mmCIF file as gemmi writes it, N, C-alpha and C atoms, coordinates in Angstrom:
data_model
loop_
_atom_site.group_PDB
_atom_site.id
_atom_site.type_symbol
_atom_site.label_atom_id
_atom_site.label_alt_id
_atom_site.label_comp_id
_atom_site.label_asym_id
_atom_site.label_entity_id
_atom_site.label_seq_id
_atom_site.pdbx_PDB_ins_code
_atom_site.Cartn_x
_atom_site.Cartn_y
_atom_site.Cartn_z
_atom_site.occupancy
_atom_site.B_iso_or_equiv
_atom_site.pdbx_formal_charge
_atom_site.auth_seq_id
_atom_site.auth_asym_id
_atom_site.pdbx_PDB_model_num
ATOM 1 N N . MET Axp A 1 ? 227.063 -22.234 237.811 1 0 ? 1 A 1
ATOM 2 C CA . MET Axp A 1 ? 225.746 -22.384 238.4 1 0 ? 1 A 1
ATOM 3 C C . MET Axp A 1 ? 224.754 -21.534 237.603 1 0 ? 1 A 1
ATOM 4 N N . THR Axp A 2 ? 223.678 -22.165 237.169 1 0 ? 2 A 1
ATOM 5 C CA . THR Axp A 2 ? 222.638 -21.41 236.457 1 0 ? 2 A 1
ATOM 6 C C . THR Axp A 2 ? 221.544 -21.019 237.434 1 0 ? 2 A 1
ATOM 7 N N . GLN Axp A 3 ? 220.98 -19.877 237.193 1 0 ? 3 A 1
ATOM 8 C CA . GLN Axp A 3 ? 219.957 -19.364 238.091 1 0 ? 3 A 1
ATOM 9 C C . GLN Axp A 3 ? 218.593 -19.253 237.418 1 0 ? 3 A 1
ATOM 10 N N . GLY Axp A 4 ? 218.481 -19.739 236.181 1 0 ? 4 A 1
ATOM 11 C CA . GLY Axp A 4 ? 217.192 -19.703 235.502 1 0 ? 4 A 1
ATOM 12 C C . GLY Axp A 4 ? 216.713 -18.32 235.135 1 0 ? 4 A 1
ATOM 13 N N . ARG Axp A 5 ? 217.628 -17.433 234.851 1 0 ? 5 A 1
ATOM 14 C CA . ARG Axp A 5 ? 217.223 -16.059 234.542 1 0 ? 5 A 1
ATOM 15 C C . ARG Axp A 5 ? 217.185 -15.751 233.057 1 0 ? 5 A 1
ATOM 16 N N . ALA Axp A 6 ? 217.409 -16.739 232.227 1 0 ? 6 A 1
ATOM 17 C CA . ALA Axp A 6 ? 217.327 -16.515 230.784 1 0 ? 6 A 1
ATOM 18 C C . ALA Axp A 6 ? 215.863 -16.441 230.376 1 0 ? 6 A 1
ATOM 19 N N . VAL Axp A 7 ? 215.557 -15.517 229.502 1 0 ? 7 A 1
ATOM 20 C CA . VAL Axp A 7 ? 214.189 -15.352 229.015 1 0 ? 7 A 1
ATOM 21 C C . VAL Axp A 7 ? 214.204 -15.549 227.511 1 0 ? 7 A 1
ATOM 22 N N . TYR Axp A 8 ? 213.395 -16.484 227.049 1 0 ? 8 A 1
ATOM 23 C CA . TYR Axp A 8 ? 213.264 -16.731 225.625 1 0 ? 8 A 1
ATOM 24 C C . TYR Axp A 8 ? 211.888 -16.242 225.199 1 0 ? 8 A 1
ATOM 25 N N . LEU Axp A 9 ? 211.892 -15.26 224.317 1 0 ? 9 A 1
ATOM 26 C CA . LEU Axp A 9 ? 210.646 -14.667 223.858 1 0 ? 9 A 1
ATOM 27 C C . LEU Axp A 9 ? 210.243 -15.279 222.527 1 0 ? 9 A 1
ATOM 28 N N . ASP Axp A 10 ? 208.989 -15.188 222.214 1 0 ? 10 A 1
ATOM 29 C CA . ASP Axp A 10 ? 208.424 -15.716 220.989 1 0 ? 10 A 1
ATOM 30 C C . ASP Axp A 10 ? 209.081 -15.078 219.757 1 0 ? 10 A 1
ATOM 31 N N . GLN Axp A 11 ? 209.094 -15.806 218.668 1 0 ? 11 A 1
ATOM 32 C CA . GLN Axp A 11 ? 209.694 -15.299 217.43 1 0 ? 11 A 1
ATOM 33 C C . GLN Axp A 11 ? 208.991 -14.037 216.943 1 0 ? 11 A 1
ATOM 34 N N . GLN Axp A 12 ? 207.697 -13.923 217.187 1 0 ? 12 A 1
ATOM 35 C CA . GLN Axp A 12 ? 206.962 -12.716 216.786 1 0 ? 12 A 1
ATOM 36 C C . GLN Axp A 12 ? 207.486 -11.493 217.531 1 0 ? 12 A 1
ATOM 37 N N . VAL Axp A 13 ? 207.846 -11.675 218.793 1 0 ? 13 A 1
ATOM 38 C CA . VAL Axp A 13 ? 208.395 -10.563 219.572 1 0 ? 13 A 1
ATOM 39 C C . VAL Axp A 13 ? 209.737 -10.139 218.981 1 0 ? 13 A 1
ATOM 40 N N . GLY Axp A 14 ? 210.568 -11.106 218.638 1 0 ? 14 A 1
ATOM 41 C CA . GLY Axp A 14 ? 211.858 -10.791 218.018 1 0 ? 14 A 1
ATOM 42 C C . GLY Axp A 14 ? 211.697 -10.053 216.708 1 0 ? 14 A 1
ATOM 43 N N . GLY Axp A 15 ? 210.738 -10.484 215.913 1 0 ? 15 A 1
ATOM 44 C CA . GLY Axp A 15 ? 210.475 -9.804 214.653 1 0 ? 15 A 1
ATOM 45 C C . GLY Axp A 15 ? 210.006 -8.376 214.861 1 0 ? 15 A 1
ATOM 46 N N . ALA Axp A 16 ? 209.145 -8.189 215.843 1 0 ? 16 A 1
ATOM 47 C CA . ALA Axp A 16 ? 208.645 -6.837 216.126 1 0 ? 16 A 1
ATOM 48 C C . ALA Axp A 16 ? 209.757 -5.949 216.673 1 0 ? 16 A 1
ATOM 49 N N . MET Axp A 17 ? 210.683 -6.54 217.428 1 0 ? 17 A 1
ATOM 50 C CA . MET Axp A 17 ? 211.788 -5.757 217.975 1 0 ? 17 A 1
ATOM 51 C C . MET Axp A 17 ? 212.795 -5.367 216.894 1 0 ? 17 A 1
ATOM 52 N N . SER Axp A 18 ? 212.852 -6.144 215.827 1 0 ? 18 A 1
ATOM 53 C CA . SER Axp A 18 ? 213.831 -5.845 214.781 1 0 ? 18 A 1
ATOM 54 C C . SER Axp A 18 ? 213.433 -4.627 213.948 1 0 ? 18 A 1
ATOM 55 N N . VAL Axp A 19 ? 212.149 -4.287 213.956 1 0 ? 19 A 1
ATOM 56 C CA . VAL Axp A 19 ? 211.657 -3.116 213.233 1 0 ? 19 A 1
ATOM 57 C C . VAL Axp A 19 ? 210.779 -2.317 214.193 1 0 ? 19 A 1
ATOM 58 N N . PRO Axp A 20 ? 211.393 -1.617 215.136 1 0 ? 20 A 1
ATOM 59 C CA . PRO Axp A 20 ? 210.595 -0.902 216.134 1 0 ? 20 A 1
ATOM 60 C C . PRO Axp A 20 ? 209.836 0.275 215.524 1 0 ? 20 A 1
ATOM 61 N N . THR Axp A 21 ? 208.558 0.32 215.819 1 0 ? 21 A 1
ATOM 62 C CA . THR Axp A 21 ? 207.721 1.431 215.379 1 0 ? 21 A 1
ATOM 63 C C . THR Axp A 21 ? 206.851 1.872 216.558 1 0 ? 21 A 1
ATOM 64 N N . VAL Axp A 22 ? 206.113 2.918 216.359 1 0 ? 22 A 1
ATOM 65 C CA . VAL Axp A 22 ? 205.209 3.413 217.388 1 0 ? 22 A 1
ATOM 66 C C . VAL Axp A 22 ? 204.161 2.346 217.729 1 0 ? 22 A 1
ATOM 67 N N . LEU Axp A 23 ? 203.822 1.516 216.778 1 0 ? 23 A 1
ATOM 68 C CA . LEU Axp A 23 ? 202.818 0.483 217.013 1 0 ? 23 A 1
ATOM 69 C C . LEU Axp A 23 ? 203.397 -0.775 217.649 1 0 ? 23 A 1
ATOM 70 N N . THR Axp A 24 ? 204.629 -1.133 217.304 1 0 ? 24 A 1
ATOM 71 C CA . THR Axp A 24 ? 205.186 -2.382 217.83 1 0 ? 24 A 1
ATOM 72 C C . THR Axp A 24 ? 205.771 -2.236 219.229 1 0 ? 24 A 1
ATOM 73 N N . LEU Axp A 25 ? 206.281 -1.078 219.587 1 0 ? 25 A 1
ATOM 74 C CA . LEU Axp A 25 ? 206.92 -0.925 220.899 1 0 ? 25 A 1
ATOM 75 C C . LEU Axp A 25 ? 205.988 -1.224 222.075 1 0 ? 25 A 1
ATOM 76 N N . PRO Axp A 26 ? 204.77 -0.704 222.112 1 0 ? 26 A 1
ATOM 77 C CA . PRO Axp A 26 ? 203.892 -1.056 223.24 1 0 ? 26 A 1
ATOM 78 C C . PRO Axp A 26 ? 203.56 -2.551 223.279 1 0 ? 26 A 1
ATOM 79 N N . TRP Axp A 27 ? 203.372 -3.16 222.131 1 0 ? 27 A 1
ATOM 80 C CA . TRP Axp A 27 ? 203.061 -4.586 222.073 1 0 ? 27 A 1
ATOM 81 C C . TRP Axp A 27 ? 204.235 -5.415 222.576 1 0 ? 27 A 1
ATOM 82 N N . VAL Axp A 28 ? 205.444 -5.062 222.128 1 0 ? 28 A 1
ATOM 83 C CA . VAL Axp A 28 ? 206.642 -5.767 222.589 1 0 ? 28 A 1
ATOM 84 C C . VAL Axp A 28 ? 206.79 -5.606 224.101 1 0 ? 28 A 1
ATOM 85 N N . ALA Axp A 29 ? 206.546 -4.432 224.612 1 0 ? 29 A 1
ATOM 86 C CA . ALA Axp A 29 ? 206.635 -4.21 226.056 1 0 ? 29 A 1
ATOM 87 C C . ALA Axp A 29 ? 205.629 -5.093 226.788 1 0 ? 29 A 1
ATOM 88 N N . ASP Axp A 30 ? 204.406 -5.178 226.29 1 0 ? 30 A 1
ATOM 89 C CA . ASP Axp A 30 ? 203.393 -6.028 226.918 1 0 ? 30 A 1
ATOM 90 C C . ASP Axp A 30 ? 203.811 -7.495 226.925 1 0 ? 30 A 1
ATOM 91 N N . GLN Axp A 31 ? 204.454 -7.93 225.872 1 0 ? 31 A 1
ATOM 92 C CA . GLN Axp A 31 ? 204.863 -9.324 225.757 1 0 ? 31 A 1
ATOM 93 C C . GLN Axp A 31 ? 206.13 -9.643 226.547 1 0 ? 31 A 1
ATOM 94 N N . SER Axp A 32 ? 206.966 -8.653 226.804 1 0 ? 32 A 1
ATOM 95 C CA . SER Axp A 32 ? 208.297 -8.878 227.357 1 0 ? 32 A 1
ATOM 96 C C . SER Axp A 32 ? 208.441 -8.572 228.841 1 0 ? 32 A 1
ATOM 97 N N . VAL Axp A 33 ? 207.782 -7.56 229.321 1 0 ? 33 A 1
ATOM 98 C CA . VAL Axp A 33 ? 208.003 -7.1 230.699 1 0 ? 33 A 1
ATOM 99 C C . VAL Axp A 33 ? 207.676 -8.189 231.715 1 0 ? 33 A 1
ATOM 100 N N . GLY Axp A 34 ? 206.565 -8.889 231.536 1 0 ? 34 A 1
ATOM 101 C CA . GLY Axp A 34 ? 206.172 -9.934 232.478 1 0 ? 34 A 1
ATOM 102 C C . GLY Axp A 34 ? 207.214 -11.039 232.608 1 0 ? 34 A 1
ATOM 103 N N . PRO Axp A 35 ? 207.611 -11.671 231.495 1 0 ? 35 A 1
ATOM 104 C CA . PRO Axp A 35 ? 208.616 -12.73 231.587 1 0 ? 35 A 1
ATOM 105 C C . PRO Axp A 35 ? 209.971 -12.25 232.127 1 0 ? 35 A 1
ATOM 106 N N . ILE Axp A 36 ? 210.374 -11.05 231.756 1 0 ? 36 A 1
ATOM 107 C CA . ILE Axp A 36 ? 211.653 -10.51 232.25 1 0 ? 36 A 1
ATOM 108 C C . ILE Axp A 36 ? 211.56 -10.239 233.749 1 0 ? 36 A 1
ATOM 109 N N . SER Axp A 37 ? 210.439 -9.718 234.195 1 0 ? 37 A 1
ATOM 110 C CA . SER Axp A 37 ? 210.234 -9.456 235.622 1 0 ? 37 A 1
ATOM 111 C C . SER Axp A 37 ? 210.256 -10.759 236.42 1 0 ? 37 A 1
ATOM 112 N N . GLU Axp A 38 ? 209.597 -11.785 235.922 1 0 ? 38 A 1
ATOM 113 C CA . GLU Axp A 38 ? 209.593 -13.069 236.612 1 0 ? 38 A 1
ATOM 114 C C . GLU Axp A 38 ? 210.997 -13.673 236.707 1 0 ? 38 A 1
ATOM 115 N N . ALA Axp A 39 ? 211.753 -13.562 235.633 1 0 ? 39 A 1
ATOM 116 C CA . ALA Axp A 39 ? 213.121 -14.099 235.639 1 0 ? 39 A 1
ATOM 117 C C . ALA Axp A 39 ? 214.008 -13.331 236.611 1 0 ? 39 A 1
ATOM 118 N N . ALA Axp A 40 ? 213.772 -12.043 236.742 1 0 ? 40 A 1
ATOM 119 C CA . ALA Axp A 40 ? 214.588 -11.223 237.648 1 0 ? 40 A 1
ATOM 120 C C . ALA Axp A 40 ? 214.322 -11.563 239.11 1 0 ? 40 A 1
ATOM 121 N N . LYS Axp A 41 ? 213.146 -12.097 239.411 1 0 ? 41 A 1
ATOM 122 C CA . LYS Axp A 41 ? 212.805 -12.466 240.786 1 0 ? 41 A 1
ATOM 123 C C . LYS Axp A 41 ? 213.518 -13.728 241.255 1 0 ? 41 A 1
ATOM 124 N N . ARG Axp A 42 ? 214.024 -14.516 240.323 1 0 ? 42 A 1
ATOM 125 C CA . ARG Axp A 42 ? 214.672 -15.787 240.677 1 0 ? 42 A 1
ATOM 126 C C . ARG Axp A 42 ? 216.034 -15.589 241.242 1 0 ? 42 A 1
């Protein structure tokens, strides 16, 4: 049974996560927290 909790993030987010820096971490968090939070509510 699937519950729809998989989150697929944009390729730009994946690229930014592969080289974490002081500048990319806040941006990745802004892009990721919302979709992950919504998936967790399901």
